[in-house]
LOMAR-418064 format. One record per residue: residue in one letter; x, y, z of N, C-alpha, C in turn. Coordinates in steps of 0.05 Angstrom, whole numbers, plus 5000, padded with zeros to 4 digits. Atoms other than C-alpha are relative to their C-alpha. Layout:
BEGIN
A/X/Y/Z/X/Y/Z/X/Y/Z
...
END
This chain:
BEGIN
M/4981/5014/4974/0971/9212/2652/5025/4979/4978
S/4982/5017/5025/1037/9178/2620/4998/4973/5006
L/4992/5036/5001/1047/9110/2598/5016/4983/5029
F/4986/5017/4981/1097/9101/2641/4992/4995/5026
T/5014/5003/4968/1055/9116/2708/5003/4974/5013
N/5004/5026/4989/1035/9048/2710/5013/4970/4992
F/4999/5024/5015/1076/9010/2674/5015/4979/5029
D/4989/5011/4988/1096/8947/2700/5004/4970/4984
H/4996/5030/5017/1132/8879/2670/4997/4986/5011
Y/5021/5022/5002/1093/8836/2703/4976/5003/4996
N/5029/5001/5021/1027/8855/2666/5007/5021/4990
V/5000/4978/5020/1040/8890/2607/4982/4998/4981
P/5028/5007/5007/0990/8898/2560/5007/4988/4970
T/4986/5014/5029/0994/8860/2492/4987/5010/4983
G/5010/4988/5028/0977/8886/2414/4981/4978/4990
P/5014/5025/5016/0933/8841/2362/5018/4985/5000
D/4979/5023/4996/0996/8797/2359/5001/4993/5025
G/4985/5015/4985/0997/8779/2424/5019/5003/5005
T/4978/4985/5003/1053/8813/2440/4997/5033/5025
P/5003/4981/4983/1076/8871/2490/5011/5034/4979
Y/4986/4975/5012/1112/8910/2434/4996/5028/4984
Q/5007/4980/5011/1066/8954/2407/4997/5022/5025
Y/5002/4972/4975/1060/8992/2479/5034/5001/5000
F/4975/4998/4992/1135/8986/2486/5006/5029/4980
E/4996/4981/5015/1136/9029/2425/4994/5016/5001
A/5022/4981/4981/1081/9079/2454/5020/5010/5016
L/4990/4991/4983/1122/9081/2511/5030/5023/4993
R/4980/4989/5012/1189/9103/2467/4990/5020/4996
D/5009/4967/5012/1150/9152/2431/4984/5024/5018
E/5009/4977/4974/1124/9183/2490/5024/5007/5006
A/4988/4993/4994/1188/9188/2516/5027/5021/4982
I/4987/4979/5020/1220/9220/2447/4983/5026/4992
E/5016/4980/5013/1165/9264/2439/4999/5029/5028
T/5000/4984/4970/1161/9294/2519/5029/5003/5003
G/4970/5000/5003/1246/9295/2510/5008/4985/5035
T/4989/5008/4986/1244/9254/2572/5004/4972/4999
S/4988/5030/5008/1281/9187/2567/4993/4977/5023
I/4995/5027/4981/1277/9157/2635/4969/5020/5014
G/5027/4996/4986/1198/9158/2664/5004/4979/5021
W/5004/5007/4973/1169/9140/2739/4974/4981/4994
S/5024/5010/4990/1122/9083/2754/4995/5005/5029
E/5015/5001/4975/1083/9085/2816/4989/4970/5011
V/5016/5034/4997/1074/9001/2811/5031/4996/5023
Y/4981/5012/4975/1107/8964/2871/5018/5022/5019
G/4991/4984/4987/1123/9021/2907/5020/5033/4995
G/4990/4981/5003/1161/9059/2862/5019/5001/4981
F/4982/5001/5015/1210/9058/2809/5002/5012/4968
W/4988/4981/5027/1252/9092/2748/4999/4974/4981
V/5002/5016/5013/1244/9064/2680/5001/5011/4977
P/4976/4989/5014/1295/9085/2637/4996/4980/4959
A/5011/5013/5028/1267/9082/2555/5018/5001/4977
A/4989/4989/5021/1321/9115/2518/5037/4979/5002
Y/4985/5023/5010/1381/9071/2487/5030/5014/5022
D/4980/4984/4984/1432/9127/2511/5002/4994/5031
A/4987/5007/4970/1414/9121/2592/4999/4981/5004
V/5003/5030/5002/1402/9050/2588/5033/4999/5003
H/4966/4995/5001/1477/9049/2562/5017/5006/5034
E/4997/4984/4986/1495/9096/2607/5004/4990/5028
I/5008/5018/4971/1467/9063/2675/5011/4975/5001
M/4979/5020/5008/1502/8997/2651/5033/5009/5013
H/4963/4992/5005/1569/9028/2653/5011/5023/5025
N/4990/4983/4976/1566/9064/2715/4996/4989/5023
T/4997/5021/4976/1579/9016/2773/4999/5017/5024
Q/4996/4989/4980/1592/9072/2821/4978/5011/5016
A/5026/4998/4997/1521/9092/2824/4984/4993/5007
F/5024/5019/5000/1482/9037/2811/5010/4971/5007
S/4984/5035/4989/1496/8966/2851/4983/4984/4979
N/5009/5023/5000/1471/8908/2824/4996/4977/5017
R/5013/5020/4973/1446/8877/2894/4976/4994/4997
E/5035/5010/4997/1378/8878/2875/4994/5005/4960
V/5004/5003/5039/1388/8856/2795/4977/4994/4991
T/5026/4999/5000/1316/8843/2801/4983/5008/5018
F/5020/4989/4982/1255/8875/2819/4967/5000/4989
P/4990/5008/4974/1219/8857/2856/5018/4974/5011
S/4975/5023/5003/1267/8806/2880/4991/4972/5005
Y/5010/5037/5008/1273/8724/2868/5001/5003/5038
G/4995/5012/4956/1255/8691/2950/5006/4985/4984
N/4988/5034/5000/1277/8629/2963/4999/4993/5035
V/5018/5015/4970/1255/8584/3033/5023/4990/5011
E/4980/5016/4987/1305/8564/3082/4991/4998/5027
E/5017/5004/4964/1287/8538/3149/4976/5009/4995
G/5030/4987/4988/1218/8561/3139/4998/5023/5000
T/5011/4962/5001/1227/8627/3130/5017/5013/4970
E/4990/4995/5016/1234/8669/3067/5028/5013/4996
R/4975/4978/5014/1303/8700/3036/5003/5009/4979
D/4991/5004/5022/1329/8734/2990/5022/4996/4991
Y/4979/5017/5000/1377/8710/2950/5018/5016/4984
Q/4978/4978/5013/1436/8757/2931/5016/4974/4978
L/4989/5016/5019/1449/8724/2862/5021/4999/4990
M/4976/5000/5017/1515/8705/2845/5009/5019/4971
L/4990/4982/5029/1552/8750/2785/4972/5020/4999
A/5019/4977/5008/1489/8781/2767/5001/5018/5023
G/5016/4984/4979/1472/8805/2839/5030/5008/5012
Q/4978/4984/4989/1542/8829/2857/5026/5026/4981
D/4989/4981/5009/1585/8887/2846/5024/4998/5000
E/4966/4999/5002/1664/8899/2835/5007/5000/5044
P/4976/5023/5016/1716/8868/2869/4986/4975/4993
A/5007/5029/4999/1671/8817/2881/4996/4980/4980
H/5017/5005/5016/1633/8807/2822/5023/4992/4975
K/4977/5010/5023/1709/8797/2771/5013/4977/5021
K/4986/5024/4977/1733/8743/2834/4985/4984/4988
Y/5013/5013/5014/1677/8705/2817/4988/4993/4977
R/5000/5004/5026/1661/8707/2748/5021/4986/4990
R/4970/5020/5011/1740/8680/2735/5003/4976/5010
L/5002/5032/5004/1723/8619/2762/4985/4976/4984
V/5011/5014/5019/1670/8608/2712/5005/5008/4977
N/4990/4993/5019/1695/8642/2652/5002/4985/4984
G/4986/5025/5024/1728/8583/2609/4970/4983/4998
P/5016/5010/5014/1666/8546/2604/4981/5013/4981
F/5017/4984/5014/1627/8602/2568/5014/5016/4972
S/4993/4991/5018/1676/8626/2526/4987/4993/4966
P/5022/5005/5019/1663/8632/2456/5020/4969/4985
K/4981/5028/5004/1719/8566/2439/4983/4974/5015
S/5012/5018/4994/1676/8524/2493/4977/5006/4995
A/5019/4999/5003/1616/8548/2467/4993/4987/4973
A/4992/5008/5022/1633/8525/2402/5002/4971/4999
N/5006/5026/4998/1643/8460/2424/4977/4986/5012
M/5018/5003/4987/1580/8455/2453/4980/4991/4974
G/5018/4995/5020/1550/8457/2386/4992/4967/4989
E/5003/5022/5006/1558/8377/2367/4981/4988/5011
P/5026/5009/4978/1517/8356/2434/4976/5009/5000
L/5034/4985/5005/1466/8411/2421/4990/4989/4973
R/5020/5004/5020/1450/8387/2353/4987/4966/4999
A/5013/5029/4987/1442/8311/2371/4987/5002/5020
T/5029/4998/4989/1395/8337/2424/4976/5008/4992
T/5012/4988/5006/1367/8378/2383/4980/4984/4977
Q/5014/5025/5026/1350/8309/2331/4984/4990/5010
Q/5017/5013/4979/1324/8274/2393/4980/5013/5003
L/5017/4990/4990/1279/8325/2414/4978/4997/4973
I/5017/5001/5028/1248/8337/2333/4989/4975/5004
D/5013/5028/4996/1249/8263/2333/4969/4988/5009
Q/5014/5005/4988/1203/8255/2383/4963/5011/4994
F/5025/4983/5000/1136/8301/2352/5008/5002/4966
I/4997/4999/5035/1164/8301/2270/4974/4981/4988
E/5011/5006/5018/1113/8256/2256/4969/5000/5004
S/5020/4990/4991/1060/8283/2293/4977/5023/4977
G/5012/4976/5010/1046/8346/2251/4989/5019/5014
S/5004/4974/4991/1037/8390/2301/5019/4991/5026
V/4985/5004/4970/1068/8406/2372/4995/5029/5005
D/5003/4973/4987/1066/8462/2421/5032/5006/4993
I/4969/5004/5011/1138/8487/2393/5022/5004/5028
I/4982/4989/4980/1154/8522/2467/5007/4968/5017
E/5006/5018/4981/1129/8462/2507/5026/4974/4990
S/4983/5032/5003/1168/8397/2471/5020/5009/4982
F/4976/4987/5012/1226/8441/2440/5015/5026/5014
T/4983/4976/4985/1247/8511/2463/5009/4998/5025
N/5007/5016/4966/1231/8485/2537/5027/4989/4997
D/4988/5020/4991/1279/8424/2530/5025/5022/4989
V/4974/4998/5010/1340/8453/2486/5019/5015/5020
P/4978/4996/4980/1376/8502/2533/4993/4987/5028
A/5009/5015/4981/1346/8458/2594/5025/4983/4997
R/4987/5023/5004/1383/8401/2563/5031/5003/4997
L/4967/4990/4997/1452/8438/2548/5010/5010/5029
T/4984/4997/4978/1455/8481/2614/5002/4975/5017
A/4999/5019/4981/1449/8409/2644/5028/4994/4999
L/4977/5011/5007/1505/8385/2608/5028/5014/5014
I/4978/4978/5004/1542/8446/2623/5004/4993/5039
L/4998/5007/4974/1529/8438/2700/5003/4975/5011
G/4999/5030/4994/1533/8363/2699/4977/4987/5013
L/5031/5011/4996/1462/8344/2713/4989/4986/4984
P/5016/5014/5022/1418/8295/2678/4979/5007/4979
P/5021/4984/5019/1395/8326/2615/4979/4996/5000
E/5032/5008/4997/1328/8285/2622/4977/5009/5017
D/5022/4992/4988/1304/8318/2669/4997/5027/5001
G/5009/4972/5009/1298/8387/2637/4983/5001/5013
A/5028/4997/4996/1224/8391/2653/5010/5008/5034
L/5001/4985/4963/1246/8397/2738/5017/5020/4998
Y/4985/4973/4990/1299/8451/2732/4988/5018/4989
R/5027/4977/5006/1242/8497/2686/4986/5005/5022
S/5028/4987/4978/1198/8489/2745/5016/5014/5018
W/4978/4987/4979/1257/8516/2789/4998/5035/4976
T/5010/4967/5014/1267/8575/2739/4980/5019/5003
H/5023/4994/4997/1195/8585/2735/4996/5006/5024
A/5007/4996/4974/1187/8585/2804/5013/5028/5015
M/4985/4981/4984/1241/8639/2816/4995/5023/4982
S/5007/4982/5013/1224/8679/2756/4966/5009/5000
Q/5039/4992/5010/1140/8680/2757/4992/4989/5028
G/5025/5008/4980/1109/8639/2818/5015/5013/5018
I/5003/4984/4975/1145/8674/2866/4981/5029/5007
H/5022/4976/5008/1097/8732/2840/4983/4996/5005
T/5038/5023/5003/1031/8687/2827/4999/4984/5005
D/5001/5005/4988/1042/8643/2863/5028/4982/5020
P/4994/4998/4984/1071/8643/2923/5014/4983/5015
E/4996/5031/4983/1062/8580/2967/5014/4982/4974
G/4995/5020/5025/1071/8533/2899/5024/5005/5001
A/4966/4990/5014/1140/8573/2881/5025/4989/5025
Q/4975/5005/4987/1171/8566/2950/4995/4966/5005
Q/5003/5028/5001/1150/8495/2952/5014/4989/4982
Q/4981/4998/5024/1192/8488/2885/5022/5004/5011
L/4977/4995/4984/1242/8525/2920/5016/4986/5018
A/4986/5019/4984/1258/8482/2970/4999/4976/4998
G/4984/5020/5013/1262/8427/2932/5027/4995/4984
M/4977/5002/5012/1312/8451/2896/5020/5008/5018
H/4978/5001/4983/1351/8464/2954/5004/4971/5006
E/5000/5021/4995/1337/8396/2974/5025/4987/4977
Y/4984/5020/5024/1367/8370/2905/5034/5011/4998
F/4964/4981/4997/1432/8423/2914/5004/4978/5011
V/4990/5006/4970/1447/8395/2985/5010/4966/4990
Q/5007/5033/5011/1443/8317/2946/5034/5016/4984
L/4980/4997/5029/1488/8352/2882/5028/5005/5013
L/4980/4987/4979/1538/8385/2936/5018/4987/5012
A/4988/5021/4987/1554/8332/2975/5015/4969/4975
D/4983/5024/5023/1564/8275/2915/5030/5021/4981
R/4973/4985/5028/1614/8337/2872/5022/4996/5022
R/4979/5005/4985/1658/8337/2945/5003/4974/5007
E/4992/5026/4999/1664/8263/2941/5004/4995/4973
H/4997/5013/5020/1663/8256/2876/5002/5019/4973
P/4999/4974/5022/1683/8314/2829/5004/4989/4977
G/4998/5008/5030/1678/8318/2752/5013/5021/4986
D/4988/4967/5015/1693/8372/2699/4976/5007/4990
D/5027/4983/4998/1633/8400/2699/5003/5023/5011
V/4988/4968/4984/1623/8478/2726/4987/4997/5029
I/5004/5007/4969/1596/8456/2792/5020/4989/5026
S/4975/5005/4982/1647/8413/2815/5034/5015/5003
G/4971/4976/5005/1702/8469/2785/4994/5021/5025
V/5013/4980/4987/1660/8514/2833/5004/4991/5027
V/5003/5008/4971/1652/8469/2897/5028/5003/5008
H/4980/4993/4995/1729/8466/2894/5022/5015/4996
A/4981/4981/4994/1752/8528/2883/5009/5024/5017
E/4990/4975/4972/1782/8586/2922/4998/5021/4993
V/4997/4973/5015/1771/8659/2918/5011/5014/5033
D/4983/4985/4979/1828/8698/2966/5012/4975/5021
G/4995/5012/4981/1853/8635/2994/4976/4983/5013
Q/5018/5003/4995/1788/8611/3008/4971/4980/4990
R/5023/5009/5016/1734/8557/2988/4975/5006/5008
L/5027/4985/5008/1668/8577/2970/4975/4990/5030
T/5018/5003/4985/1610/8572/3030/4978/4981/4987
D/5028/5010/5010/1549/8524/3013/4992/5021/4992
R/5017/4981/5009/1515/8581/3006/5002/5006/4963
E/4987/4986/5022/1557/8612/2956/4997/4984/4977
V/4992/5017/5018/1564/8553/2911/4972/4990/4993
E/5022/4997/5003/1488/8543/2916/4985/5029/4977
D/5004/4971/5013/1477/8617/2885/5016/5005/4977
F/4994/4999/5034/1519/8605/2829/4990/4982/4990
F/5021/5028/5012/1476/8532/2817/4972/5013/4992
V/5020/4979/5009/1419/8587/2816/4996/5016/4979
V/5000/4981/5024/1448/8645/2775/5001/4984/4973
L/4989/5015/5038/1477/8591/2721/4968/4979/4990
L/5033/5009/5012/1405/8554/2719/4975/5026/4989
L/5024/4977/5010/1366/8621/2710/5012/5009/4972
G/4999/4984/5027/1409/8652/2657/4995/4977/4986
G/4994/5026/5024/1426/8583/2620/4963/4993/4992
I/5023/5005/5005/1350/8568/2615/4972/5020/4996
D/5024/4986/5006/1304/8620/2624/4997/5026/4974
N/4996/4984/5023/1327/8674/2582/5003/4992/4979
T/5003/5013/5027/1336/8629/2519/4981/4985/5004
T/5041/5016/5010/1263/8592/2526/4994/5025/4985
K/5027/4975/5014/1236/8664/2518/5006/4998/4973
L/4997/4991/5036/1277/8683/2453/5006/4977/4989
L/5001/5025/5012/1275/8614/2426/4974/4999/4989
G/5022/4993/5004/1199/8621/2437/4991/5019/4987
S/5011/4975/5015/1193/8686/2410/5007/5003/4966
M/4987/5000/5020/1231/8666/2348/4990/4983/4984
F/4999/5013/5015/1205/8614/2326/4967/5004/4995
W/5028/4995/5005/1139/8641/2336/4991/5027/4979
R/5006/4986/5011/1154/8695/2295/5009/4989/4968
L/4995/5020/5028/1188/8641/2235/4973/4983/4999
G/5027/5009/5008/1113/8611/2239/4989/5013/4977
W/5025/4983/5016/1075/8673/2208/5024/5020/4977
D/4989/4975/5026/1132/8717/2173/5013/4970/4980
H/4994/5020/5016/1139/8660/2118/5027/5010/4982
E/4979/4987/5013/1188/8710/2084/5028/4993/5006
L/4981/5001/4981/1238/8716/2130/5011/4966/5007
R/5004/5024/4998/1231/8637/2144/5014/4981/4978
R/4993/4992/5031/1245/8629/2072/5020/5001/4997
R/4978/4994/5020/1306/8668/2062/5021/4987/5026
L/4977/5003/4986/1336/8640/2126/5005/4963/4992
V/4987/5022/5012/1330/8568/2100/5013/4997/4976
D/4992/5011/5029/1347/8579/2032/5049/5012/5010
K/4966/4989/4990/1415/8615/2073/5006/5005/5024
P/4987/5007/4966/1436/8588/2141/5020/5018/5016
E/4979/4983/4991/1490/8636/2133/4997/5030/5016
L/5006/4975/4981/1451/8690/2163/4991/4998/5024
L/5015/5008/4966/1426/8658/2224/5015/5018/5023
P/4985/4989/4975/1484/8692/2271/4991/5033/4996
T/5016/4975/5012/1455/8763/2239/4985/5001/5017
A/5027/4993/4997/1385/8746/2244/4996/4984/5035
V/5006/5005/4965/1394/8715/2330/5006/5033/5000
D/4994/4980/5002/1428/8784/2325/4970/5014/5012
E/5030/4994/5003/1362/8815/2311/4982/4987/5005
F/5024/5017/4986/1315/8768/2345/5008/5009/5032
L/5006/4993/4977/1353/8789/2411/4997/5030/5002
R/5010/4968/5008/1344/8869/2387/4969/4993/5012
Y/5025/4997/5013/1273/8855/2362/4985/4991/5029
Y/5018/5011/4981/1248/8809/2422/5019/4999/5034
S/4992/4990/4967/1290/8832/2484/4987/4982/5023
P/5021/5016/4979/1273/8771/2538/4997/5012/5026
A/4993/4999/4972/1295/8801/2601/5013/5034/5007
Y/5001/4973/4991/1292/8858/2642/5025/5002/5017
T/4974/5007/4963/1354/8871/2696/4994/5041/5007
C/5008/4968/4976/1349/8929/2754/5024/5003/5006
R/4978/4996/4985/1395/8968/2789/4988/5015/5020
L/5008/4990/4976/1398/8991/2862/5017/5036/4996
V/4981/4973/5001/1416/9074/2862/5009/5001/5031
L/4986/5004/4982/1466/9081/2911/5009/5035/5012
E/4994/4967/4990/1482/9157/2910/4992/5020/4987
P/5022/4993/5015/1446/9210/2878/5024/5011/4971
V/4977/5000/5030/1464/9217/2807/4981/5009/4981
T/5010/4988/5028/1431/9253/2738/5013/4986/4980
V/4991/4997/5024/1426/9221/2677/4977/5005/4986
A/5016/4998/5023/1386/9237/2614/4986/5030/5011
G/5011/4977/4986/1370/9306/2660/4982/4990/5020
V/5015/5004/4980/1337/9264/2712/5016/4994/5026
T/4980/5000/4978/1361/9259/2783/4992/4984/5011
M/5001/5024/4989/1359/9193/2821/5019/4995/5023
E/4989/4994/4978/1364/9186/2896/5005/4972/5005
P/4995/5032/4989/1401/9126/2937/4973/4988/5005
G/5031/5016/4987/1349/9075/2950/4990/4989/4990
Q/5031/4993/5018/1303/9083/2891/5018/4970/4977
H/4986/5029/5013/1306/9024/2838/4990/5009/4969
V/5001/4984/5023/1315/9034/2773/4993/4966/4975
V/5011/5028/5023/1274/8973/2708/5017/5017/4985
L/4984/4994/5029/1322/8981/2656/4981/4993/4971
G/5016/5010/5020/1272/8978/2588/5019/4988/4991
L/4982/5007/5018/1317/8936/2545/4986/4994/4976
P/5013/5001/5029/1258/8919/2497/5003/5027/4983
I/5009/4960/5016/1242/8997/2492/5029/5002/4995
A/4985/4988/5011/1312/9014/2485/5018/4985/4979
N/4984/5015/5027/1330/8966/2430/4979/5008/4974
R/5017/4989/5024/1279/9003/2390/5000/5030/4998
D/4992/4966/4999/1308/9079/2401/5020/4991/4967
P/4995/4986/5032/1308/9108/2326/5030/5012/5005
R/4991/4991/5003/1358/9149/2353/5031/4981/4996
Q/4978/5016/5001/1407/9080/2357/4990/4984/4974
F/5005/5010/5022/1377/9043/2298/4983/5004/4987
E/5025/4986/5026/1351/9063/2231/4978/4978/5003
H/5026/5010/4993/1282/9036/2228/4998/4978/5014
P/4989/5009/4980/1286/9015/2284/4980/4965/5008
D/5019/5014/4994/1214/8979/2280/4993/4971/4974
V/5002/5022/5017/1234/8931/2222/5022/4975/5009
F/4988/5031/4994/1262/8862/2235/5013/4987/4973
D/4977/5016/5023/1332/8858/2191/5019/4986/5005
P/4986/5022/4986/1361/8793/2200/5027/5004/4985
E/4973/4991/5010/1423/8823/2158/5007/5038/5023
R/4991/4977/4984/1429/8886/2210/5027/4999/5011
S/4979/4992/4997/1495/8910/2218/5018/5026/5005
P/4983/5014/4979/1537/8938/2258/4963/4997/5022
N/5039/4999/4971/1463/8920/2316/5022/4999/5024
R/4984/4995/4971/1501/8946/2386/4976/4998/5011
H/5015/4993/4980/1435/8931/2423/5008/4991/5023
V/4991/5003/4967/1436/8918/2495/4981/4976/5018
G/5017/5022/4991/1391/8851/2498/5017/4980/5023
L/4982/5024/4983/1447/8812/2531/5021/5018/5014
G/4988/4982/4985/1473/8874/2574/5029/5014/4982
T/4975/4990/5013/1533/8914/2567/5017/5009/5021
G/4986/4983/4973/1596/8932/2612/5016/4971/5015
I/5007/5019/4988/1605/8884/2666/4995/4987/5003
H/5023/5016/4989/1558/8848/2675/4990/4987/4973
R/5001/5008/5028/1548/8832/2596/4989/4971/5006
C/5009/5024/4999/1517/8767/2594/5017/4976/5000
L/4981/5022/5003/1564/8712/2617/4995/4976/4980
G/5008/5023/5019/1530/8660/2569/4996/5020/4971
A/5000/4991/5014/1526/8700/2519/5005/4992/4973
H/4992/5018/5025/1566/8659/2466/4975/4975/4996
L/5010/5025/5003/1533/8594/2485/4966/5020/4982
V/5032/4993/5006/1456/8641/2473/5003/5000/4970
R/4999/5005/5034/1479/8657/2400/5001/4968/4994
M/4995/5023/5023/1500/8590/2379/4980/4979/5014
E/5019/5030/4998/1440/8547/2421/4986/5007/4969
A/5021/4982/5019/1394/8600/2378/5009/4991/4973
C/4988/5009/5016/1433/8583/2317/4989/4971/4991
V/4994/5018/4996/1437/8514/2325/4977/4983/5003
A/5031/5007/4990/1364/8500/2344/4989/5010/4982
A/5015/4991/5028/1337/8542/2285/5014/4989/4972
E/4996/5018/5024/1379/8509/2238/4996/4972/4991
E/5012/5032/5000/1367/8438/2260/4974/4991/4999
F/5029/5005/4998/1298/8446/2261/4994/5008/4962
M/5001/4993/5036/1298/8483/2185/5012/4972/4988
K/4997/5023/5021/1329/8422/2159/4976/4977/4999
R/5022/5030/5008/1276/8370/2183/4980/5008/4993
I/5027/4995/5008/1216/8416/2184/4998/5033/4983
P/4998/4973/5007/1226/8477/2135/4975/5009/4991
H/5023/4996/5012/1160/8490/2127/4973/4998/5032
W/5024/4996/4982/1106/8512/2187/4994/5021/5008
E/5014/4974/5001/1059/8552/2200/4983/5002/5035
L/5015/4995/4986/1022/8575/2267/4969/4984/5004
D/5016/5022/5004/0965/8527/2280/4972/5028/5001
P/5019/4980/5006/0905/8576/2263/4969/4987/5038
D/5013/5005/4977/0863/8536/2330/5008/5008/5019
R/4988/4994/4975/0902/8554/2376/5027/5019/5012
R/4981/4974/4998/0928/8623/2397/5016/4999/5015
P/4971/4993/4993/0998/8636/2414/4995/5021/5039
T/5001/4980/4983/1006/8669/2491/5019/5007/5001
W/4969/4991/4990/1056/8707/2522/4998/5013/5026
L/5002/4996/4969/1084/8711/2594/5023/5024/5002
C/4984/4970/4980/1108/8780/2627/5005/4988/5014
G/4994/5004/4971/1146/8785/2683/5033/5011/4995
Q/4973/4992/5003/1234/8795/2695/5007/4993/4974
V/4996/5014/5026/1241/8744/2638/4974/5005/4980
S/5026/5009/5014/1188/8743/2582/5007/5001/4972
G/5008/5007/5026/1166/8724/2511/4978/4968/5000
M/5024/5024/5004/1122/8666/2485/5004/4981/5014
Q/5001/5020/4985/1099/8620/2531/4981/4973/4987
T/5009/5023/5023/1056/8572/2477/4996/5022/4981
V/5003/5013/5031/1061/8560/2407/5001/4985/4988
S/5001/5029/5010/1026/8518/2377/5004/5000/4964
I/5000/5000/5034/1042/8496/2298/4996/4974/5000
V/5010/5021/5016/1024/8455/2243/5016/4994/4981
F/4972/5003/5016/1073/8428/2194/4995/4964/4986
P/5003/5029/5017/1071/8364/2138/5017/4980/5024
A/4994/5022/4979/1072/8293/2186/5021/4993/4980
G/4967/5009/5019/1143/8276/2174/5029/5007/4986
G/4971/4977/5008/1182/8339/2158/4997/5004/4963
G/4993/4986/5033/1200/8371/2092/4977/5011/4994
Y/5023/4980/5009/1154/8412/2045/4966/4985/4997
P/5025/5014/5001/1083/8403/2037/4986/4999/4976
D/5009/5002/5022/1048/8371/1984/4978/5009/4986
S/5029/4975/5007/0977/8394/1953/4974/4992/5008
G/5020/5015/4983/0937/8351/2006/5007/5016/5028
W/4993/4984/4971/0972/8393/2066/4985/5027/5007
R/5017/4969/5001/0933/8454/2091/5002/5006/5039
A/4996/4988/4962/0949/8494/2167/4973/4985/5010
G/5020/4997/4982/0915/8465/2217/4983/4958/4997
R/5006/5029/5003/0909/8395/2187/5024/4986/4973
S/4980/5015/5012/0957/8339/2158/4986/4974/4976
V/5020/5028/5017/0922/8291/2097/5020/4993/4981
T/4979/5019/5011/0947/8237/2072/4988/4995/4962
V/5006/4997/5031/0941/8235/1990/4997/4974/4991
S/4993/5025/5016/0922/8170/1957/5010/4997/4971
END
């Protein structure tokens, strides 16, 4: 039986290192050996899984045959007046010409210049987070750091209180995970998010600021103000894109640096390598799957797909295609060129691509300045979270209390005071 037959991005088998990448490599190898770039999964009623880089790239650029209307599969849900409905994710779930019109409203805050301008506020936020645990000598880096960095930055961009980052994360988790694992709990979370948004909308209509949501509330498309539903969908997709993807990327990055001492020392000594290293993390640990709905009969890589079928683009698999990347299973922090599709390609390339790269560089650089040496806690095994956006869920680390390099009295799992 083909490995593709039971492929389920919400239930991916993990290997000895706790990640699913051994499985992804096996899928890729099967696709190459059999000459089948696109496999069929029987899960969720059936869907296509492109595993080859060229097939993924072609599908992302073919906006006539493949629609973003169902960019998540199965779809995210929401509760409205006691009934479940599907989100039509703004931008991510739109096709042309609507996509271009609405994306134009928010391009400015996510430009390279705007992303660079957020660097200093993010450095200050990063330092504040590190201050909260640096003396302890141990921390779950996901819970206390990599979850908060993107949540706080996204809050600043949207004009929300940064200190409520845990609340925003609970909403994104409900949409990306809970709607499938705990539907009732997720519906309660999303109902609370809707109530929050109603109050936020009323405030921004009365007291607009210079944040993204204020701009969207008072913007016009084709001479018409956006409806409340459209503004809420903007709010939802910016939360999801700003928090979920970056959280998982950062988690996988700090996990890798916790055991790959050579790589960490290299980046500590040469922080100028961080930009290319971050792109390699995006390739090597691509956090997101993206999906398409087939609109018309179309043949890609010798496989014919029919209208109404779904496609789950295997970005983590395609980004290890040896026909595109030399030595694809080797992490090379200086890889160039690095034409990965971890942030998408074509008209739906990630709106926050510049922000993601900036966040990862700043978070890693500031952390390594204060805590240049850390290791995975030998008593707490890291855990991986599968789903539409996947990555490390818990990563406990140990380090010298107060930061800096360890002295002769320090060893992994314990900080020892030497008299």
